[in-house]
N, CA, C and O atoms as CSV, one atom per row, in Angstrom:
chain,resi,resn,atom,element,x,y,z
A,1,MET,N,N,-12.607,-25.129,33.760
A,1,MET,CA,C,-13.049,-24.579,35.017
A,1,MET,C,C,-13.445,-25.932,35.745
A,1,MET,O,O,-13.862,-26.899,35.108
A,2,LYS,N,N,-13.292,-25.936,37.080
A,2,LYS,CA,C,-13.691,-27.142,37.855
A,2,LYS,C,C,-15.206,-26.924,37.968
A,2,LYS,O,O,-15.855,-25.893,37.794
A,3,LEU,N,N,-15.647,-28.300,38.342
A,3,LEU,CA,C,-17.106,-28.321,38.446
A,3,LEU,C,C,-17.735,-27.461,39.535
A,3,LEU,O,O,-18.885,-27.072,39.332
A,4,ARG,N,N,-17.106,-27.108,40.695
A,4,ARG,CA,C,-17.545,-26.366,41.664
A,4,ARG,C,C,-17.695,-24.893,41.005
A,4,ARG,O,O,-18.757,-24.271,40.968
A,5,GLU,N,N,-16.536,-24.469,40.527
A,5,GLU,CA,C,-16.679,-23.183,39.895
A,5,GLU,C,C,-17.776,-22.987,38.837
A,5,GLU,O,O,-18.394,-21.923,38.861
A,6,GLU,N,N,-18.055,-23.847,37.975
A,6,GLU,CA,C,-19.064,-23.983,37.019
A,6,GLU,C,C,-20.402,-23.801,37.890
A,6,GLU,O,O,-21.231,-22.984,37.491
A,7,GLU,N,N,-20.632,-24.500,39.013
A,7,GLU,CA,C,-21.897,-24.385,39.716
A,7,GLU,C,C,-22.157,-23.053,40.215
A,7,GLU,O,O,-23.260,-22.506,40.213
A,8,GLN,N,N,-20.951,-22.512,40.690
A,8,GLN,CA,C,-21.103,-21.068,41.231
A,8,GLN,C,C,-21.317,-20.106,40.254
A,8,GLN,O,O,-22.011,-19.118,40.493
A,9,LEU,N,N,-20.763,-20.303,39.123
A,9,LEU,CA,C,-21.104,-19.368,37.880
A,9,LEU,C,C,-22.629,-19.579,37.555
A,9,LEU,O,O,-23.375,-18.612,37.402
A,10,LEU,N,N,-23.007,-20.704,37.467
A,10,LEU,CA,C,-24.587,-20.961,37.098
A,10,LEU,C,C,-25.494,-20.349,38.128
A,10,LEU,O,O,-26.520,-19.767,37.776
A,11,ASN,N,N,-25.109,-20.477,39.530
A,11,ASN,CA,C,-25.865,-19.875,40.469
A,11,ASN,C,C,-25.977,-18.283,40.207
A,11,ASN,O,O,-27.055,-17.701,40.088
A,12,VAL,N,N,-24.787,-17.701,40.139
A,12,VAL,CA,C,-24.542,-16.238,39.805
A,12,VAL,C,C,-25.583,-15.842,38.702
A,12,VAL,O,O,-26.468,-15.015,38.923
A,13,ARG,N,N,-25.426,-16.476,37.511
A,13,ARG,CA,C,-26.131,-16.104,36.293
A,13,ARG,C,C,-27.672,-16.343,36.552
A,13,ARG,O,O,-28.491,-15.636,35.964
A,14,LEU,N,N,-28.051,-17.282,37.381
A,14,LEU,CA,C,-29.472,-17.575,37.573
A,14,LEU,C,C,-29.998,-16.577,38.592
A,14,LEU,O,O,-31.214,-16.387,38.616
A,15,THR,N,N,-29.140,-15.863,39.511
A,15,THR,CA,C,-29.575,-14.977,40.449
A,15,THR,C,C,-29.707,-13.599,39.741
A,15,THR,O,O,-30.654,-12.850,39.976
A,16,CYS,N,N,-28.834,-13.336,38.971
A,16,CYS,CA,C,-28.506,-11.806,38.544
A,16,CYS,C,C,-28.841,-11.914,36.856
A,16,CYS,O,O,-27.963,-12.471,36.197
A,17,PRO,N,N,-29.741,-11.546,36.307
A,17,PRO,CA,C,-29.850,-11.404,34.825
A,17,PRO,C,C,-28.683,-10.563,34.242
A,17,PRO,O,O,-27.988,-10.940,33.298
A,18,ASP,N,N,-28.548,-9.460,34.858
A,18,ASP,CA,C,-27.632,-8.495,34.252
A,18,ASP,C,C,-26.172,-9.188,34.275
A,18,ASP,O,O,-25.388,-8.879,33.378
A,19,ILE,N,N,-25.837,-9.973,35.116
A,19,ILE,CA,C,-24.384,-10.611,34.979
A,19,ILE,C,C,-24.344,-11.649,33.972
A,19,ILE,O,O,-23.307,-11.853,33.339
A,20,ALA,N,N,-25.651,-12.480,33.732
A,20,ALA,CA,C,-25.893,-13.488,32.674
A,20,ALA,C,C,-25.640,-12.776,31.390
A,20,ALA,O,O,-24.806,-13.192,30.585
A,21,ARG,N,N,-26.420,-11.607,31.177
A,21,ARG,CA,C,-26.298,-10.835,29.958
A,21,ARG,C,C,-24.896,-10.345,29.542
A,21,ARG,O,O,-24.368,-10.538,28.447
A,22,ALA,N,N,-24.305,-9.586,30.744
A,22,ALA,CA,C,-22.895,-9.149,30.569
A,22,ALA,C,C,-21.975,-10.412,30.159
A,22,ALA,O,O,-21.100,-10.269,29.304
A,23,CYS,N,N,-22.174,-11.520,30.724
A,23,CYS,CA,C,-21.220,-12.724,30.475
A,23,CYS,C,C,-21.581,-13.106,28.911
A,23,CYS,O,O,-20.590,-13.233,28.191
A,24,ASP,N,N,-22.742,-13.287,28.347
A,24,ASP,CA,C,-23.090,-13.715,27.226
A,24,ASP,C,C,-22.551,-12.602,26.281
A,24,ASP,O,O,-21.896,-13.031,25.331
A,25,LEU,N,N,-22.691,-11.353,26.357
A,25,LEU,CA,C,-22.084,-10.319,25.525
A,25,LEU,C,C,-20.583,-10.370,25.495
A,25,LEU,O,O,-20.028,-10.158,24.417
A,26,ALA,N,N,-19.751,-10.673,26.742
A,26,ALA,CA,C,-18.551,-10.636,26.765
A,26,ALA,C,C,-17.980,-11.790,25.915
A,26,ALA,O,O,-17.020,-11.627,25.161
A,27,TRP,N,N,-18.675,-13.061,26.089
A,27,TRP,CA,C,-18.208,-14.230,25.451
A,27,TRP,C,C,-18.320,-14.060,23.671
A,27,TRP,O,O,-17.519,-14.489,22.840
A,28,THR,N,N,-19.630,-13.265,23.428
A,28,THR,CA,C,-19.780,-13.167,21.984
A,28,THR,C,C,-18.688,-12.117,21.620
A,28,THR,O,O,-18.259,-12.243,20.473
A,29,PHE,N,N,-18.186,-11.176,22.307
A,29,PHE,CA,C,-17.169,-10.088,21.959
A,29,PHE,C,C,-15.756,-11.088,21.838
A,29,PHE,O,O,-14.965,-11.011,20.898
A,30,HIS,N,N,-15.654,-11.833,22.747
A,30,HIS,CA,C,-14.439,-12.704,22.704
A,30,HIS,C,C,-14.329,-13.505,21.494
A,30,HIS,O,O,-13.216,-13.522,20.968
A,31,ASP,N,N,-15.271,-14.178,20.944
A,31,ASP,CA,C,-15.470,-14.848,19.713
A,31,ASP,C,C,-15.171,-13.934,18.556
A,31,ASP,O,O,-14.429,-14.321,17.653
A,32,LEU,N,N,-15.742,-12.682,18.543
A,32,LEU,CA,C,-15.367,-11.669,17.546
A,32,LEU,C,C,-13.827,-11.421,17.422
A,32,LEU,O,O,-13.254,-11.354,16.334
A,33,LEU,N,N,-13.290,-11.308,18.476
A,33,LEU,CA,C,-11.962,-11.071,18.479
A,33,LEU,C,C,-11.167,-12.253,18.084
A,33,LEU,O,O,-10.315,-12.133,17.204
A,34,GLN,N,N,-11.422,-13.604,18.780
A,34,GLN,CA,C,-10.585,-14.814,18.238
A,34,GLN,C,C,-10.717,-15.030,16.757
A,34,GLN,O,O,-9.748,-15.240,16.028
A,35,GLN,N,N,-12.118,-14.960,16.298
A,35,GLN,CA,C,-12.276,-15.405,14.981
A,35,GLN,C,C,-12.218,-14.236,13.877
A,35,GLN,O,O,-12.695,-14.434,12.760
A,36,ARG,N,N,-11.658,-13.093,14.202
A,36,ARG,CA,C,-11.531,-11.921,13.423
A,36,ARG,C,C,-12.790,-11.677,12.668
A,36,ARG,O,O,-12.743,-11.587,11.441
A,37,ARG,N,N,-13.880,-11.566,13.298
A,37,ARG,CA,C,-15.026,-11.172,12.594
A,37,ARG,C,C,-15.579,-9.833,12.864
A,37,ARG,O,O,-16.599,-9.612,13.516
A,38,GLY,N,N,-14.819,-8.965,12.306
A,38,GLY,CA,C,-14.849,-7.446,12.493
A,38,GLY,C,C,-16.184,-7.013,11.742
A,38,GLY,O,O,-16.718,-5.943,12.034
A,39,HIS,N,N,-16.685,-7.803,10.829
A,39,HIS,CA,C,-17.806,-7.432,10.077
A,39,HIS,C,C,-19.159,-7.601,11.056
A,39,HIS,O,O,-20.200,-7.005,10.779
A,40,GLN,N,N,-19.061,-8.308,12.004
A,40,GLN,CA,C,-20.243,-8.658,12.921
A,40,GLN,C,C,-20.259,-7.607,13.992
A,40,GLN,O,O,-21.283,-7.522,14.671
A,41,LEU,N,N,-19.326,-6.851,14.215
A,41,LEU,CA,C,-19.341,-5.851,15.339
A,41,LEU,C,C,-20.470,-4.867,15.483
A,41,LEU,O,O,-20.753,-4.413,16.592
A,42,LEU,N,N,-21.157,-4.505,14.334
A,42,LEU,CA,C,-22.088,-3.703,14.344
A,42,LEU,C,C,-23.280,-4.373,14.994
A,42,LEU,O,O,-24.002,-3.823,15.826
A,43,THR,N,N,-23.416,-5.552,14.561
A,43,THR,CA,C,-24.362,-6.393,15.198
A,43,THR,C,C,-24.335,-6.666,16.663
A,43,THR,O,O,-25.304,-6.795,17.412
A,44,TRP,N,N,-23.171,-6.727,16.923
A,44,TRP,CA,C,-22.888,-6.890,18.543
A,44,TRP,C,C,-23.267,-5.511,19.216
A,44,TRP,O,O,-23.959,-5.457,20.233
A,45,ILE,N,N,-22.803,-4.497,18.626
A,45,ILE,CA,C,-23.150,-3.291,19.476
A,45,ILE,C,C,-24.457,-2.802,19.484
A,45,ILE,O,O,-24.837,-2.052,20.383
A,46,ARG,N,N,-25.377,-3.253,18.320
A,46,ARG,CA,C,-26.690,-3.024,18.554
A,46,ARG,C,C,-27.375,-3.824,19.598
A,46,ARG,O,O,-28.261,-3.390,20.334
A,47,GLU,N,N,-26.801,-5.261,19.607
A,47,GLU,CA,C,-27.249,-6.038,20.518
A,47,GLU,C,C,-27.071,-5.642,22.056
A,47,GLU,O,O,-27.866,-5.924,22.952
A,48,ALA,N,N,-25.702,-4.832,22.208
A,48,ALA,CA,C,-25.538,-4.375,23.531
A,48,ALA,C,C,-26.256,-3.075,23.784
A,48,ALA,O,O,-26.577,-2.799,24.940
A,49,GLU,N,N,-26.504,-2.340,22.893
A,49,GLU,CA,C,-27.391,-1.278,22.936
A,49,GLU,C,C,-28.928,-1.516,23.566
A,49,GLU,O,O,-29.532,-0.824,24.386
A,50,ARG,N,N,-29.324,-2.698,22.911
A,50,ARG,CA,C,-30.631,-3.132,23.373
A,50,ARG,C,C,-31.114,-3.290,24.755
A,50,ARG,O,O,-32.117,-2.808,25.280
A,51,ASP,N,N,-30.063,-4.179,25.318
A,51,ASP,CA,C,-30.307,-4.405,26.910
A,51,ASP,C,C,-29.201,-4.906,27.699
A,51,ASP,O,O,-29.290,-5.806,28.534
A,52,ALA,N,N,-28.085,-4.229,27.366
A,52,ALA,CA,C,-26.851,-4.598,28.077
A,52,ALA,C,C,-26.692,-3.830,29.430
A,52,ALA,O,O,-27.215,-2.719,29.518
A,53,PRO,N,N,-25.991,-4.359,30.508
A,53,PRO,CA,C,-25.806,-3.534,31.677
A,53,PRO,C,C,-24.937,-2.245,31.219
A,53,PRO,O,O,-24.333,-2.194,30.148
A,54,ALA,N,N,-24.961,-1.342,32.066
A,54,ALA,CA,C,-24.356,-0.066,31.939
A,54,ALA,C,C,-22.950,-0.130,31.583
A,54,ALA,O,O,-22.637,0.586,30.631
A,55,PRO,N,N,-21.911,-0.902,32.187
A,55,PRO,CA,C,-20.642,-0.899,31.811
A,55,PRO,C,C,-20.361,-1.512,30.247
A,55,PRO,O,O,-19.498,-1.092,29.477
A,56,ILE,N,N,-21.228,-2.510,30.012
A,56,ILE,CA,C,-20.970,-3.036,28.582
A,56,ILE,C,C,-21.518,-2.089,27.731
A,56,ILE,O,O,-20.955,-1.958,26.644
A,57,LEU,N,N,-22.656,-1.275,28.012
A,57,LEU,CA,C,-23.110,-0.346,27.114
A,57,LEU,C,C,-22.267,0.820,26.992
A,57,LEU,O,O,-22.271,1.446,25.932
A,58,SER,N,N,-21.528,1.188,27.983
A,58,SER,CA,C,-20.540,2.249,27.809
A,58,SER,C,C,-19.360,1.758,26.788
A,58,SER,O,O,-18.947,2.416,25.833
A,59,PHE,N,N,-18.910,0.485,27.183
A,59,PHE,CA,C,-17.873,-0.007,26.288
A,59,PHE,C,C,-18.345,-0.022,24.926
A,59,PHE,O,O,-17.584,0.464,24.088
A,60,ALA,N,N,-19.511,-0.509,24.522
A,60,ALA,CA,C,-20.051,-0.524,23.144
A,60,ALA,C,C,-20.144,0.780,22.494
A,60,ALA,O,O,-19.914,0.889,21.290
A,61,GLN,N,N,-20.479,1.804,23.245
A,61,GLN,CA,C,-20.662,3.213,22.820
A,61,GLN,C,C,-19.181,3.800,22.466
A,61,GLN,O,O,-18.942,4.507,21.487
A,62,GLY,N,N,-18.202,3.365,23.472
A,62,GLY,CA,C,-16.894,3.748,23.195
A,62,GLY,C,C,-16.294,3.215,21.964
A,62,GLY,O,O,-15.391,3.867,21.440
A,63,LEU,N,N,-16.655,2.192,21.478
A,63,LEU,CA,C,-16.317,1.487,20.276
A,63,LEU,C,C,-16.758,2.390,19.115
A,63,LEU,O,O,-16.063,2.541,18.109
A,64,CYS,N,N,-17.844,2.933,19.287
A,64,CYS,CA,C,-18.515,3.766,17.973
A,64,CYS,C,C,-17.660,4.859,17.809
A,64,CYS,O,O,-17.606,5.339,16.676
A,65,LEU,N,N,-16.926,5.396,18.761
A,65,LEU,CA,C,-16.310,6.566,18.563
A,65,LEU,C,C,-15.159,6.577,17.543
A,65,LEU,O,O,-14.835,7.613,16.963
A,66,ASP,N,N,-14.501,5.300,17.322
A,66,ASP,CA,C,-13.584,5.211,16.262
A,66,ASP,C,C,-13.970,3.723,15.623
A,66,ASP,O,O,-13.135,2.820,15.665
A,67,LEU,N,N,-15.053,3.553,15.134
A,67,LEU,CA,C,-15.701,2.305,14.587
A,67,LEU,C,C,-14.723,1.694,13.460
A,67,LEU,O,O,-14.410,0.505,13.410
A,68,ASP,N,N,-14.304,2.653,12.596
A,68,ASP,CA,C,-13.700,2.059,11.405
A,68,ASP,C,C,-12.230,1.572,11.868
A,68,ASP,O,O,-11.691,0.701,11.185
A,69,ALA,N,N,-11.627,2.036,12.874
A,69,ALA,CA,C,-10.458,1.313,13.402
A,69,ALA,C,C,-10.635,0.309,14.288
A,69,ALA,O,O,-9.693,-0.437,14.555
A,70,VAL,N,N,-11.869,0.155,14.866
A,70,VAL,CA,C,-12.077,-1.141,15.675
A,70,VAL,C,C,-12.289,-2.056,14.816
A,70,VAL,O,O,-11.617,-3.067,15.018
A,71,ILE,N,N,-13.143,-2.095,13.705
A,71,ILE,CA,C,-13.315,-3.037,12.639
A,71,ILE,C,C,-12.239,-3.511,12.084
A,71,ILE,O,O,-12.084,-4.727,11.971
A,72,ALA,N,N,-11.304,-2.600,11.639
A,72,ALA,CA,C,-10.008,-3.041,11.031
A,72,ALA,C,C,-9.204,-3.816,12.110
A,72,ALA,O,O,-8.829,-4.960,11.849
A,73,GLY,N,N,-8.942,-3.290,13.219
A,73,GLY,CA,C,-8.225,-4.081,14.181
A,73,GLY,C,C,-8.951,-5.614,14.460
A,73,GLY,O,O,-8.251,-6.556,14.830
A,74,LEU,N,N,-10.318,-5.752,14.261
A,74,LEU,CA,C,-10.875,-7.031,14.426
A,74,LEU,C,C,-10.952,-7.838,13.198
A,74,LEU,O,O,-11.416,-8.976,13.256
A,75,THR,N,N,-10.512,-7.311,12.037
A,75,THR,CA,C,-10.646,-7.881,10.793
A,75,THR,C,C,-9.320,-8.224,10.252
A,75,THR,O,O,-9.078,-9.384,9.919
A,76,LEU,N,N,-8.320,-7.150,10.129
A,76,LEU,CA,C,-6.954,-7.355,9.380
A,76,LEU,C,C,-6.008,-8.100,10.329
A,76,LEU,O,O,-6.041,-8.030,11.558
A,77,PRO,N,N,-5.183,-8.804,9.605
A,77,PRO,CA,C,-4.111,-9.549,10.368
A,77,PRO,C,C,-2.940,-8.654,11.072
A,77,PRO,O,O,-2.158,-9.090,11.917
A,78,TRP,N,N,-2.963,-7.486,10.628
A,78,TRP,CA,C,-1.676,-6.667,10.978
A,78,TRP,C,C,-1.823,-5.888,12.305
A,78,TRP,O,O,-2.858,-5.251,12.498
A,79,SER,N,N,-0.934,-5.907,13.139
A,79,SER,CA,C,-0.970,-5.280,14.482
A,79,SER,C,C,0.293,-4.298,14.713
A,79,SER,O,O,1.363,-4.481,14.134
A,80,SER,N,N,0.090,-3.366,15.508
A,80,SER,CA,C,1.083,-2.508,15.779
A,80,SER,C,C,1.718,-2.771,17.276
A,80,SER,O,O,2.538,-2.028,17.815
A,81,GLY,N,N,1.270,-3.762,17.735
A,81,GLY,CA,C,1.837,-4.334,19.114
A,81,GLY,C,C,3.204,-4.263,19.218
A,81,GLY,O,O,3.621,-3.621,20.183
A,82,ILE,N,N,4.124,-4.822,18.374
A,82,ILE,CA,C,5.428,-4.785,18.444
A,82,ILE,C,C,6.069,-3.289,18.392
A,82,ILE,O,O,7.031,-3.034,19.116
A,83,VAL,N,N,5.559,-2.374,17.586
A,83,VAL,CA,C,5.978,-1.013,17.683
A,83,VAL,C,C,5.643,-0.457,18.812
A,83,VAL,O,O,6.526,0.180,19.388
A,84,GLU,N,N,4.472,-0.531,19.351
A,84,GLU,CA,C,3.865,-0.030,20.752
A,84,GLU,C,C,4.725,-0.511,21.738
A,84,GLU,O,O,4.981,0.294,22.634
A,85,GLY,N,N,5.285,-1.714,21.813
A,85,GLY,CA,C,6.121,-2.351,22.806
A,85,GLY,C,C,7.499,-1.648,22.861
A,85,GLY,O,O,8.040,-1.441,23.947
A,86,HIS,N,N,8.085,-1.269,21.647
A,86,HIS,CA,C,9.463,-0.586,21.684
A,86,HIS,C,C,9.268,0.848,22.165
A,86,HIS,O,O,10.104,1.386,22.892
A,87,VAL,N,N,8.088,1.504,21.728
A,87,VAL,CA,C,7.943,2.813,22.207
A,87,VAL,C,C,7.611,2.952,23.572
A,87,VAL,O,O,7.759,4.078,24.047
A,88,ASN,N,N,7.143,1.937,24.398
A,88,ASN,CA,C,7.000,1.811,25.873
A,88,ASN,C,C,8.243,1.625,26.402
A,88,ASN,O,O,8.562,2.297,27.383
A,89,ARG,N,N,9.091,0.744,25.876
A,89,ARG,CA,C,10.583,0.419,26.285
A,89,ARG,C,C,11.335,1.752,26.357
A,89,ARG,O,O,11.986,2.078,27.349
A,90,ILE,N,N,11.210,2.528,25.225
A,90,ILE,CA,C,11.968,3.726,25.083
A,90,ILE,C,C,11.392,4.755,26.113
A,90,ILE,O,O,12.154,5.358,26.869
A,91,LYS,N,N,10.184,4.926,26.130
A,91,LYS,CA,C,9.792,5.818,27.320
A,91,LYS,C,C,10.128,5.557,28.592
A,91,LYS,O,O,10.318,6.455,29.411
A,92,THR,N,N,10.226,4.322,28.855
A,92,THR,CA,C,10.585,3.980,30.278
A,92,THR,C,C,12.140,4.300,30.497
A,92,THR,O,O,12.509,4.820,31.550
A,93,ILE,N,N,12.997,3.992,29.528
A,93,ILE,CA,C,14.323,4.404,29.712
A,93,ILE,C,C,14.574,5.868,29.815
A,93,ILE,O,O,15.453,6.310,30.553
A,94,LYS,N,N,13.771,6.660,29.045
A,94,LYS,CA,C,13.731,8.150,28.957
A,94,LYS,C,C,13.264,8.621,30.394
A,94,LYS,O,O,13.843,9.599,30.865
A,95,ARG,N,N,12.394,8.088,31.037
A,95,ARG,CA,C,11.731,8.561,32.207
A,95,ARG,C,C,12.838,8.234,33.314
A,95,ARG,O,O,13.009,9.017,34.248
A,96,ALA,N,N,13.595,7.043,33.187
A,96,ALA,CA,C,14.344,6.766,34.357
A,96,ALA,C,C,15.734,7.628,34.188
A,96,ALA,O,O,16.501,7.652,35.151
A,97,MET,N,N,16.074,8.331,32.992
A,97,MET,CA,C,17.183,9.205,32.817
A,97,MET,C,C,16.915,10.614,32.924
A,97,MET,O,O,17.797,11.467,32.824
A,98,TYR,N,N,15.632,10.873,33.137
A,98,TYR,CA,C,15.236,12.290,33.108
A,98,TYR,C,C,15.897,13.098,33.735
A,98,TYR,O,O,16.013,12.854,34.936
A,99,GLY,N,N,16.459,14.133,33.287
A,99,GLY,CA,C,17.245,15.317,33.926
A,99,GLY,C,C,18.591,14.848,34.363
A,99,GLY,O,O,19.219,15.601,35.108
A,100,ARG,N,N,19.162,13.638,33.986
A,100,ARG,CA,C,20.369,13.105,34.429
A,100,ARG,C,C,21.428,13.036,33.274
A,100,ARG,O,O,22.630,13.098,33.532
A,101,ALA,N,N,20.983,12.915,32.079
A,101,ALA,CA,C,21.879,12.545,31.063
A,101,ALA,C,C,21.445,13.232,29.610
A,101,ALA,O,O,20.421,13.890,29.428
A,102,SER,N,N,22.321,12.969,28.759
A,102,SER,CA,C,22.202,13.794,27.433
A,102,SER,C,C,21.449,12.966,26.534
A,102,SER,O,O,21.288,11.769,26.773
A,103,PHE,N,N,20.939,13.571,25.433
A,103,PHE,CA,C,20.377,12.774,24.475
A,103,PHE,C,C,21.221,11.738,23.885
A,103,PHE,O,O,20.745,10.675,23.487
A,104,ARG,N,N,22.524,12.037,23.818
A,104,ARG,CA,C,23.513,10.990,23.217
A,104,ARG,C,C,23.503,9.713,24.036
A,104,ARG,O,O,23.421,8.612,23.491
A,105,LEU,N,N,23.587,9.871,25.375
A,105,LEU,CA,C,23.764,8.839,26.267
A,105,LEU,C,C,22.174,8.007,26.140
A,105,LEU,O,O,22.099,6.779,26.186
A,106,LEU,N,N,21.219,8.715,26.011
A,106,LEU,CA,C,19.795,8.048,25.849
A,106,LEU,C,C,19.933,7.204,24.534
A,106,LEU,O,O,19.794,5.982,24.601
A,107,ARG,N,N,20.174,7.759,23.465
A,107,ARG,CA,C,20.363,7.031,21.991
A,107,ARG,C,C,21.141,5.859,22.256
A,107,ARG,O,O,20.759,4.796,21.767
A,108,THR,N,N,22.439,5.906,23.138
A,108,THR,CA,C,23.183,4.766,23.104
A,108,THR,C,C,22.568,3.606,23.802
A,108,THR,O,O,22.669,2.448,23.396
A,109,ARG,N,N,21.854,4.011,24.987
A,109,ARG,CA,C,21.230,3.100,25.881
A,109,ARG,C,C,20.088,2.195,25.072
A,109,ARG,O,O,19.869,0.991,25.198
A,110,ILE,N,N,19.459,3.113,24.244
A,110,ILE,CA,C,18.316,2.538,23.502
A,110,ILE,C,C,18.816,1.500,22.601
A,110,ILE,O,O,18.322,0.373,22.620
A,111,LEU,N,N,19.827,1.839,21.768
A,111,LEU,CA,C,20.456,1.114,20.568
A,111,LEU,C,C,21.290,-0.178,21.289
A,111,LEU,O,O,21.452,-1.219,20.653
A,112,LEU,N,N,21.762,-0.033,22.556
A,112,LEU,CA,C,22.382,-1.279,23.050
A,112,LEU,C,C,21.307,-2.289,23.492
A,112,LEU,O,O,21.540,-3.493,23.384
A,113,ARG,N,N,20.165,-1.850,23.974
A,113,ARG,CA,C,19.017,-2.802,24.380
A,113,ARG,C,C,18.320,-3.436,23.163
A,113,ARG,O,O,17.542,-4.383,23.284
A,114,SER,N,N,18.632,-2.875,21.997
A,114,SER,CA,C,17.870,-3.447,20.826
A,114,SER,C,C,18.248,-4.876,20.379
A,114,SER,O,O,17.664,-5.401,19.431
């Protein structure tokens, strides 16, 4: 960040405690993601439940709906991102061809793009 942007951010943080708290929680969550510290997620959620602004609190409560999966995602090295990308690509091709072609042509187009 440039010096001017840092000064503006500092002014906003000093003026609005909710924004300061949201920034602190966001940076802590970012660190959990980057460092794969899923074991610290419950601590982060409890901290957010204590005094977080409403949008952060809602996000934290949403994480609790499937806590095991979120902790696994923050801890384990595996990802389904590549598979999800292929599924998205196939659905896009399918939508573009909707009502215009047969399954055989759809299959051919998918296999040609692989």
